MDAnalysis code that builds the backbone (N, CA, C; Angstrom):
import MDAnalysis as mda
import numpy as np

u = mda.Universe.empty(525, n_residues=175, atom_resindex=np.repeat(np.arange(175), 3), trajectory=True)
u.add_TopologyAttr("name", ["N", "CA", "C"] * 175)
u.add_TopologyAttr("resid", np.arange(1, 176))
u.add_TopologyAttr("resname", ["MET", "THR", "GLY", "GLY", "ASN", "ARG", "ARG", "ILE", "ASP", "ARG", "ILE", "LEU", "ASP", "ALA", "GLY", "PHE", "LEU", "ASP", "GLY", "LEU", "THR", "ALA", "ARG", "PRO", "LEU", "PRO", "GLU", "VAL", "ARG", "ALA", "LEU", "ARG", "GLY", "GLU", "THR", "GLU", "GLU", "GLU", "GLU", "ALA", "LEU", "LEU", "SER", "TYR", "GLU", "ARG", "ARG", "LEU", "LEU", "HIS", "GLY", "ARG", "MET", "ASP", "ILE", "LEU", "ARG", "ALA", "GLU", "ARG", "GLU", "ARG", "ARG", "ALA", "GLY", "LYS", "GLY", "GLY", "SER", "LEU", "LEU", "GLU", "ARG", "LEU", "PRO", "GLU", "ILE", "LEU", "ALA", "ASP", "ASP", "ALA", "ILE", "PRO", "SER", "ARG", "GLY", "SER", "MET", "PRO", "ARG", "GLY", "ASP", "PRO", "PRO", "SER", "LEU", "ASP", "HIS", "PRO", "ARG", "ARG", "ARG", "VAL", "GLU", "LYS", "LEU", "VAL", "SER", "ASP", "GLN", "THR", "LEU", "ALA", "ASN", "MET", "ALA", "ASP", "LEU", "SER", "ASP", "PRO", "GLN", "LEU", "ASP", "ALA", "ILE", "ILE", "ALA", "THR", "LEU", "GLU", "GLN", "ALA", "GLU", "HIS", "GLU", "VAL", "SER", "GLU", "GLN", "ARG", "LYS", "SER", "VAL", "LEU", "ALA", "VAL", "LEU", "ASP", "ALA", "LEU", "THR", "GLY", "GLU", "ILE", "GLY", "ARG", "ARG", "TYR", "GLY", "SER", "GLY", "GLU", "ALA", "ASN", "PRO", "GLU", "ASP", "VAL", "LEU", "THR", "GLY", "GLY", "ALA"])
u.atoms.positions = np.array([
    [8.801, -3.838, -7.436],
    [9.456, -4.035, -8.716],
    [8.599, -3.402, -9.790],
    [9.063, -2.342, -10.382],
    [8.319, -1.662, -11.432],
    [8.477, -2.423, -12.741],
    [7.373, -2.555, -13.458],
    [7.415, -3.191, -14.766],
    [7.432, -4.705, -14.722],
    [7.221, -5.300, -13.568],
    [7.221, -6.751, -13.451],
    [5.947, -7.359, -14.017],
    [5.939, -8.673, -14.086],
    [4.788, -9.389, -14.643],
    [3.760, -9.778, -13.599],
    [4.111, -9.655, -12.326],
    [3.163, -10.034, -11.285],
    [2.017, -9.017, -11.230],
    [0.865, -9.496, -10.768],
    [-0.293, -8.604, -10.664],
    [0.009, -7.411, -9.768],
    [0.669, -7.635, -8.650],
    [0.958, -6.529, -7.743],
    [1.847, -5.492, -8.423],
    [2.757, -5.947, -9.269],
    [3.609, -5.008, -9.998],
    [2.774, -4.140, -10.936],
    [1.803, -4.759, -11.605],
    [0.918, -3.988, -12.495],
    [0.082, -2.992, -11.701],
    [-0.471, -3.451, -10.562],
    [-1.335, -2.585, -9.752],
    [-0.547, -1.399, -9.199],
    [0.682, -1.632, -8.803],
    [1.476, -0.560, -8.202],
    [2.264, 0.253, -9.228],
    [2.169, -0.116, -10.485],
    [2.828, 0.652, -11.537],
    [2.185, 2.036, -11.623],
    [2.999, 3.038, -11.813],
    [2.511, 4.424, -11.855],
    [1.443, 4.638, -12.927],
    [1.459, 3.858, -13.994],
    [0.495, 4.046, -15.077],
    [-0.789, 3.242, -14.936],
    [-0.929, 2.470, -13.864],
    [-2.094, 1.597, -13.708],
    [-3.408, 2.375, -13.746],
    [-3.415, 3.564, -13.181],
    [-4.647, 4.358, -13.105],
    [-4.731, 5.420, -14.197],
    [-3.756, 5.446, -15.114],
    [-3.793, 6.448, -16.182],
    [-5.084, 6.341, -16.990],
    [-5.675, 7.492, -17.274],
    [-6.892, 7.535, -18.088],
    [-8.082, 6.888, -17.430],
    [-8.080, 6.808, -16.122],
    [-9.135, 6.101, -15.397],
    [-10.519, 6.648, -15.709],
    [-10.657, 7.963, -15.766],
    [-11.975, 8.555, -15.986],
    [-12.527, 8.257, -17.378],
    [-11.660, 7.899, -18.317],
    [-12.112, 7.607, -19.679],
    [-12.353, 6.115, -19.904],
    [-11.983, 5.298, -18.977],
    [-12.146, 3.851, -19.158],
    [-13.595, 3.452, -18.943],
    [-14.039, 2.436, -19.653],
    [-15.412, 1.959, -19.454],
    [-15.596, 1.418, -18.030],
    [-16.794, 1.583, -17.506],
    [-17.085, 1.150, -16.146],
    [-16.777, -0.332, -15.904],
    [-17.107, -1.237, -16.821],
    [-16.761, -2.644, -16.572],
    [-15.250, -2.850, -16.401],
    [-14.457, -2.091, -17.125],
    [-12.999, -2.204, -16.982],
    [-12.558, -1.695, -15.614],
    [-13.139, -0.587, -15.171],
    [-12.790, -0.034, -13.861],
    [-13.181, -1.022, -12.770],
    [-14.345, -1.635, -12.912],
    [-14.767, -2.649, -11.943],
    [-13.827, -3.851, -11.948],
    [-13.381, -4.257, -13.121],
    [-12.450, -5.387, -13.215],
    [-11.121, -5.038, -12.542],
    [-10.644, -3.815, -12.752],
    [-9.416, -3.368, -12.089],
    [-9.597, -3.361, -10.576],
    [-10.764, -2.900, -10.141],
    [-11.045, -2.894, -8.698],
    [-11.073, -4.326, -8.159],
    [-11.663, -5.248, -8.903],
    [-11.703, -6.645, -8.476],
    [-10.310, -7.243, -8.328],
    [-9.442, -6.974, -9.295],
    [-8.058, -7.448, -9.212],
    [-7.354, -6.865, -7.993],
    [-7.590, -5.580, -7.767],
    [-6.950, -4.885, -6.660],
    [-7.471, -5.413, -5.324],
    [-8.772, -5.676, -5.240],
    [-9.338, -6.251, -4.014],
    [-8.739, -7.624, -3.735],
    [-8.560, -8.412, -4.774],
    [-7.988, -9.742, -4.581],
    [-6.545, -9.640, -4.098],
    [-5.793, -8.725, -4.667],
    [-4.400, -8.550, -4.239],
    [-4.342, -8.072, -2.795],
    [-5.228, -7.174, -2.424],
    [-5.272, -6.689, -1.039],
    [-5.618, -7.831, -0.091],
    [-6.534, -8.706, -0.486],
    [-6.914, -9.840, 0.353],
    [-5.727, -10.782, 0.551],
    [-4.945, -11.008, -0.499],
    [-3.769, -11.868, -0.377],
    [-2.718, -11.250, 0.537],
    [-2.514, -9.947, 0.407],
    [-1.553, -9.268, 1.275],
    [-2.025, -9.302, 2.731],
    [-3.316, -9.115, 2.949],
    [-3.863, -9.183, 4.309],
    [-3.666, -10.578, 4.898],
    [-3.911, -11.578, 4.093],
    [-3.726, -12.960, 4.543],
    [-2.258, -13.220, 4.885],
    [-1.371, -12.751, 4.032],
    [0.053, -12.936, 4.288],
    [0.460, -12.253, 5.592],
    [-0.045, -11.055, 5.824],
    [0.250, -10.346, 7.073],
    [-0.230, -11.148, 8.279],
    [-1.414, -11.723, 8.171],
    [-1.957, -12.496, 9.287],
    [-1.105, -13.738, 9.551],
    [-0.627, -14.385, 8.494],
    [0.266, -15.533, 8.669],
    [1.560, -15.115, 9.366],
    [2.114, -13.996, 8.926],
    [3.349, -13.498, 9.542],
    [3.119, -13.166, 11.014],
    [2.012, -12.489, 11.300],
    [1.697, -12.132, 12.684],
    [1.520, -13.376, 13.549],
    [0.853, -14.392, 13.022],
    [0.651, -15.624, 13.780],
    [1.971, -16.278, 14.145],
    [2.876, -16.355, 13.179],
    [4.180, -16.949, 13.449],
    [4.984, -16.087, 14.427],
    [4.941, -14.779, 14.247],
    [5.653, -13.897, 15.181],
    [5.101, -14.049, 16.594],
    [3.789, -14.121, 16.716],
    [3.167, -14.266, 18.040],
    [3.598, -15.564, 18.714],
    [3.659, -16.646, 17.953],
    [4.081, -17.930, 18.515],
    [5.536, -17.854, 18.967],
    [6.382, -17.284, 18.129],
    [7.805, -17.201, 18.473],
    [8.046, -16.252, 19.647],
    [7.312, -15.164, 19.710],
    [7.441, -14.251, 20.850],
    [6.960, -14.917, 22.141],
    [5.910, -15.716, 22.024],
    [5.424, -16.442, 23.201],
    [6.472, -17.453, 23.674],
    [7.195, -18.052, 22.739],
    [8.285, -18.956, 23.116],
    [9.376, -18.186, 23.845],
    [9.665, -16.993, 23.364],
    [10.656, -16.149, 24.048],
    [10.195, -15.850, 25.478],
    [8.906, -15.518, 25.643],
    [8.349, -15.248, 26.981],
    [8.409, -16.493, 27.865],
    [8.088, -17.641, 27.279],
    [8.124, -18.891, 28.044],
    [9.526, -19.142, 28.583],
    [10.511, -18.890, 27.746],
    [11.901, -19.084, 28.169],
    [12.289, -18.115, 29.285],
    [11.668, -16.955, 29.299],
    [11.961, -15.959, 30.335],
    [11.144, -16.209, 31.601],
    [10.354, -17.295, 31.602],
    [9.580, -17.652, 32.783],
    [8.234, -16.965, 32.867],
    [7.799, -16.364, 31.784],
    [6.489, -15.690, 31.770],
    [5.496, -16.597, 31.048],
    [4.385, -16.876, 31.676],
    [3.345, -17.679, 31.040],
    [3.634, -19.160, 31.153],
    [2.619, -19.943, 30.802],
    [2.731, -21.396, 30.875],
    [3.214, -21.979, 29.562],
    [2.838, -23.208, 29.334],
    [3.269, -23.891, 28.117],
    [2.608, -23.248, 26.899],
    [3.295, -23.358, 25.789],
    [2.752, -22.794, 24.548],
    [1.461, -23.481, 24.149],
    [1.402, -24.766, 24.342],
    [0.197, -25.506, 23.972],
    [-1.011, -24.996, 24.738],
    [-0.835, -24.769, 26.039],
    [-1.936, -24.241, 26.848],
    [-2.304, -22.816, 26.433],
    [-1.321, -22.039, 26.033],
    [-1.533, -20.623, 25.704],
    [-1.901, -20.394, 24.241],
    [-1.864, -21.445, 23.413],
    [-2.062, -21.260, 21.976],
    [-3.343, -20.513, 21.615],
    [-4.494, -20.836, 22.218],
    [-5.702, -20.056, 21.874],
    [-5.531, -18.559, 22.162],
    [-4.891, -18.237, 23.279],
    [-4.636, -16.838, 23.632],
    [-3.642, -16.202, 22.652],
    [-2.601, -16.942, 22.306],
    [-1.565, -16.428, 21.414],
    [-2.140, -16.091, 20.042],
    [-2.990, -16.963, 19.544],
    [-3.520, -16.793, 18.191],
    [-4.852, -16.052, 18.129],
    [-5.355, -15.599, 19.280],
    [-6.626, -14.870, 19.295],
    [-6.469, -13.563, 18.534],
    [-7.501, -13.229, 17.777],
    [-7.502, -11.964, 17.036],
    [-7.682, -10.809, 17.994],
    [-6.900, -9.778, 17.783],
    [-7.138, -8.535, 18.499],
    [-8.341, -7.862, 17.851],
    [-9.039, -7.073, 18.611],
    [-10.226, -6.392, 18.081],
    [-9.812, -5.130, 17.340],
    [-8.938, -5.298, 16.349],
    [-8.476, -4.167, 15.549],
    [-9.265, -4.163, 14.252],
    [-9.951, -3.055, 13.947],
    [-10.704, -3.014, 12.694],
    [-9.765, -3.090, 11.504],
    [-10.218, -3.730, 10.456],
    [-9.404, -3.896, 9.264],
    [-10.223, -3.566, 8.031],
    [-9.563, -2.954, 7.074],
    [-10.225, -2.700, 5.798],
    [-10.197, -3.927, 4.925],
    [-9.370, -4.885, 5.292],
    [-9.204, -6.075, 4.481],
    [-10.467, -6.915, 4.448],
    [-10.770, -7.427, 3.283],
    [-11.910, -8.316, 3.138],
    [-11.671, -9.174, 1.914],
    [-12.357, -10.270, 1.869],
    [-12.232, -11.125, 0.698],
    [-12.933, -10.450, -0.471],
    [-12.401, -10.605, -1.660],
    [-13.026, -10.000, -2.834],
    [-14.395, -10.591, -3.113],
    [-15.143, -9.899, -3.941],
    [-16.525, -10.273, -4.227],
    [-16.660, -11.583, -5.008],
    [-15.710, -11.885, -5.867],
    [-15.800, -13.064, -6.728],
    [-15.313, -14.317, -6.034],
    [-14.781, -15.225, -6.842],
    [-14.219, -16.452, -6.299],
    [-13.053, -16.112, -5.375],
    [-12.927, -16.818, -4.276],
    [-11.802, -16.526, -3.378],
    [-10.476, -16.819, -4.072],
    [-9.474, -16.012, -3.777],
    [-8.169, -16.228, -4.410],
    [-7.485, -17.464, -3.828],
    [-6.533, -17.973, -4.568],
    [-5.715, -19.066, -4.047],
    [-4.777, -18.497, -2.999],
    [-4.765, -19.109, -1.838],
    [-3.949, -18.622, -0.736],
    [-2.597, -19.327, -0.670],
    [-2.315, -20.172, -1.662],
    [-1.074, -20.941, -1.651],
    [0.162, -20.061, -1.756],
    [0.116, -19.039, -2.607],
    [1.309, -18.219, -2.828],
    [1.754, -17.504, -1.549],
    [0.875, -16.772, -0.844],
    [1.346, -16.142, 0.384],
    [1.770, -17.161, 1.440],
    [1.094, -18.281, 1.496],
    [1.447, -19.310, 2.474],
    [2.855, -19.831, 2.197],
    [3.163, -20.077, 0.924],
    [4.503, -20.571, 0.576],
    [5.571, -19.537, 0.907],
    [5.287, -18.257, 0.639],
    [6.279, -17.212, 0.933],
    [6.572, -17.150, 2.430],
    [5.535, -17.244, 3.243],
    [5.732, -17.182, 4.696],
    [6.445, -18.434, 5.183],
    [6.082, -19.587, 4.647],
    [6.712, -20.831, 5.087],
    [8.181, -20.895, 4.678],
    [8.582, -20.132, 3.652],
    [10.008, -20.056, 3.313],
    [10.773, -19.315, 4.402],
    [10.120, -18.359, 5.047],
    [10.766, -17.596, 6.109],
    [10.875, -18.405, 7.390],
    [9.790, -19.076, 7.736],
    [9.796, -19.953, 8.912],
    [8.765, -21.056, 8.668],
    [9.271, -22.255, 8.569],
    [8.403, -23.383, 8.228],
    [7.635, -23.883, 9.445],
    [6.623, -24.672, 9.165],
    [5.878, -25.320, 10.240],
    [6.811, -26.226, 11.045],
    [7.778, -26.852, 10.364],
    [8.747, -27.718, 11.030],
    [9.591, -26.919, 12.025],
    [9.976, -25.706, 11.637],
    [10.745, -24.845, 12.540],
    [9.913, -24.516, 13.775],
    [8.640, -24.187, 13.564],
    [7.771, -23.885, 14.701],
    [7.614, -25.102, 15.611],
    [7.476, -26.271, 15.000],
    [7.293, -27.490, 15.787],
    [8.528, -27.807, 16.636],
    [9.687, -27.349, 16.188],
    [10.939, -27.648, 16.891],
    [11.608, -26.397, 17.453],
    [10.837, -25.371, 17.734],
    [11.447, -24.106, 18.155],
    [12.114, -24.199, 19.526],
    [11.736, -25.179, 20.323],
    [12.400, -25.348, 21.612],
    [13.875, -25.691, 21.421],
    [14.228, -26.227, 20.254],
    [15.610, -26.585, 19.958],
    [16.435, -25.388, 19.460],
    [15.766, -24.277, 19.160],
    [16.476, -23.100, 18.660],
    [17.155, -22.366, 19.807],
    [18.305, -21.815, 19.525],
    [18.960, -20.968, 20.512],
    [18.233, -19.627, 20.572],
    [18.456, -18.883, 21.633],
    [17.843, -17.554, 21.740],
    [18.232, -16.657, 20.561],
    [19.516, -16.620, 20.171],
    [19.874, -15.792, 19.005],
    [19.181, -16.255, 17.714],
    [19.019, -17.566, 17.534],
    [18.309, -18.067, 16.353],
    [16.854, -17.628, 16.387],
    [16.236, -17.744, 17.539],
    [14.843, -17.331, 17.706],
    [14.694, -15.840, 17.399],
    [15.587, -15.024, 17.956],
    [15.534, -13.578, 17.722],
    [15.749, -13.243, 16.242],
    [16.643, -13.967, 15.573],
    [16.903, -13.715, 14.157],
    [15.679, -14.036, 13.303],
    [15.003, -15.112, 13.635],
    [13.794, -15.480, 12.885],
    [12.714, -14.427, 13.101],
    [12.538, -13.993, 14.335],
    [11.534, -12.955, 14.622],
    [11.871, -11.680, 13.854],
    [13.127, -11.292, 13.831],
    [13.537, -10.083, 13.096],
    [13.251, -10.222, 11.599],
    [13.497, -11.392, 11.056],
    [13.217, -11.635, 9.640],
    [11.720, -11.507, 9.364],
    [10.902, -12.065, 10.241],
    [9.446, -11.983, 10.081],
    [8.960, -10.539, 10.227],
    [9.545, -9.799, 11.158],
    [9.159, -8.397, 11.337],
    [9.473, -7.579, 10.091],
    [10.622, -7.824, 9.485],
    [10.989, -7.117, 8.254],
    [10.033, -7.470, 7.124],
    [9.718, -8.744, 6.999],
    [8.780, -9.181, 5.962],
    [7.407, -8.560, 6.191],
    [6.965, -8.500, 7.445],
    [5.659, -7.902, 7.749],
    [5.654, -6.428, 7.389],
    [6.734, -5.734, 7.660],
    [6.837, -4.318, 7.311],
    [6.721, -4.136, 5.792],
    [7.420, -4.958, 5.039],
    [7.372, -4.872, 3.573],
    [5.969, -5.160, 3.045],
    [5.322, -6.193, 3.567],
    [3.964, -6.535, 3.131],
    [2.996, -5.412, 3.509],
    [3.157, -4.839, 4.695],
    [2.283, -3.742, 5.128],
    [2.427, -2.526, 4.218],
    [3.652, -2.220, 3.822],
    [3.881, -1.087, 2.915],
    [3.239, -1.350, 1.557],
    [3.373, -2.558, 1.042],
    [2.724, -2.910, -0.220],
    [1.211, -2.790, -0.087],
    [0.691, -3.284, 1.007],
    [-0.755, -3.253, 1.225],
    [-1.269, -1.815, 1.275],
    [-0.534, -0.925, 1.946],
    [-0.937, 0.487, 1.983],
    [-1.011, 1.062, 0.572],
    [-0.044, 0.719, -0.254],
    [-0.041, 1.211, -1.632],
    [-1.199, 0.629, -2.430],
    [-1.468, -0.647, -2.227],
    [-2.594, -1.289, -2.918],
    [-3.909, -0.664, -2.459],
    [-4.033, -0.374, -1.169],
    [-5.251, 0.268, -0.664],
    [-5.449, 1.658, -1.265],
    [-4.373, 2.373, -1.523],
    [-4.489, 3.688, -2.160],
    [-5.031, 3.541, -3.582],
    [-4.576, 2.526, -4.294],
    [-5.098, 2.260, -5.645],
    [-6.562, 1.856, -5.551],
    [-6.882, 1.002, -4.601],
    [-8.268, 0.562, -4.409],
    [-9.170, 1.752, -4.099],
    [-8.696, 2.658, -3.259],
    [-9.471, 3.871, -2.956],
    [-9.732, 4.691, -4.212],
    [-8.726, 4.811, -5.075],
    [-8.894, 5.583, -6.313],
    [-9.928, 4.927, -7.227],
    [-9.871, 3.611, -7.344],
    [-10.830, 2.900, -8.194],
    [-12.247, 2.986, -7.634],
    [-12.378, 2.780, -6.343],
    [-13.694, 2.872, -5.697],
    [-14.229, 4.295, -5.794],
    [-13.343, 5.263, -5.616],
    [-13.743, 6.669, -5.746],
    [-14.232, 6.995, -7.143],
    [-13.576, 6.449, -8.141],
    [-14.000, 6.699, -9.524],
    [-15.372, 6.082, -9.791],
    [-15.594, 4.892, -9.305],
    [-16.913, 4.264, -9.482],
    [-17.973, 5.091, -8.761],
    [-17.669, 5.504, -7.530],
    [-18.604, 6.342, -6.775],
    [-18.868, 7.673, -7.474],
    [-17.829, 8.256, -8.049],
    [-17.993, 9.523, -8.772],
    [-18.958, 9.341, -9.936],
    [-18.820, 8.239, -10.642],
    [-19.704, 7.985, -11.796],
    [-21.148, 7.797, -11.349],
    [-21.349, 7.135, -10.229],
    [-22.713, 6.998, -9.717],
    [-23.259, 8.361, -9.305],
    [-22.441, 9.133, -8.629],
    [-22.868, 10.442, -8.154],
    [-23.178, 11.412, -9.278],
    [-22.437, 11.329, -10.367],
    [-22.640, 12.262, -11.492],
    [-23.722, 11.792, -12.449],
    [-24.176, 10.565, -12.285],
    [-25.191, 10.030, -13.183],
    [-24.601, 9.321, -14.393],
    [-23.273, 9.267, -14.482],
    [-22.641, 8.555, -15.605],
    [-22.900, 7.049, -15.523],
    [-23.133, 6.558, -14.328],
    [-23.412, 5.139, -14.127],
    [-24.697, 5.021, -13.314],
    [-25.429, 3.967, -13.577],
    [-26.691, 3.734, -12.899],
    [-26.468, 2.709, -11.775],
    [-26.710, 3.106, -10.531],
    [-26.507, 2.164, -9.419],
    [-27.352, 0.892, -9.538],
    [-28.463, 0.964, -10.236],
    [-29.310, -0.223, -10.398],
    [-28.614, -1.309, -11.204],
    [-27.610, -0.915, -12.008],
    [-26.874, -1.905, -12.793],
    [-26.182, -2.937, -11.895],
    [-25.770, -2.523, -10.706],
    [-25.122, -3.439, -9.783],
    [-26.100, -4.551, -9.387],
    [-27.358, -4.186, -9.171],
    [-28.353, -5.157, -8.752],
    [-28.770, -6.084, -9.875],
    [-28.738, -5.589, -11.092],
    [-29.167, -6.403, -12.232],
    [-28.013, -7.086, -12.940],
    [-26.779, -6.826, -12.480],
    [-25.619, -7.459, -13.107],
    [-25.167, -6.770, -14.366],
    [-25.664, -5.590, -14.631],
    [-25.260, -4.851, -15.829],
    [-23.948, -4.134, -15.628],
    [-23.524, -3.422, -16.631],
    [-22.257, -2.694, -16.589],
    [-22.441, -1.445, -15.770],
])
């Protein structure tokens, strides 16, 4: 949504990086901090979506006679794959994770997961499809946010490399 009031709308707005080279370094760092926080929230939301999809897919497998009970398989189902990620928590205070959690729970609640054995196969497939679409949308947003983050980090690095900024300022808390 272009021109919206949400932080992600501001970050993804075409004018967010306008005049970047002329902005004061503290402002560029603040923009980078906001962008890092938004990326962390999107990464968290993706992980929530993946966790729910993995549980529902495991239920589909269980119904097809593959694997044991979900309870026994839960550690395996929710185990992290060894996929490297650029996502990390921002440097400052951790963001509130309530917003992404609420968005994911609107798609499939904990109550739905607790009672998924009562869902028909078509209902289960529809929920998985909805989660897959949401994950695709969040992933696309995250890619765009990462491109903005790269531009901000690149600008800070450029200033250090050109001598416009002193790297020692980071250690002393200066601008």
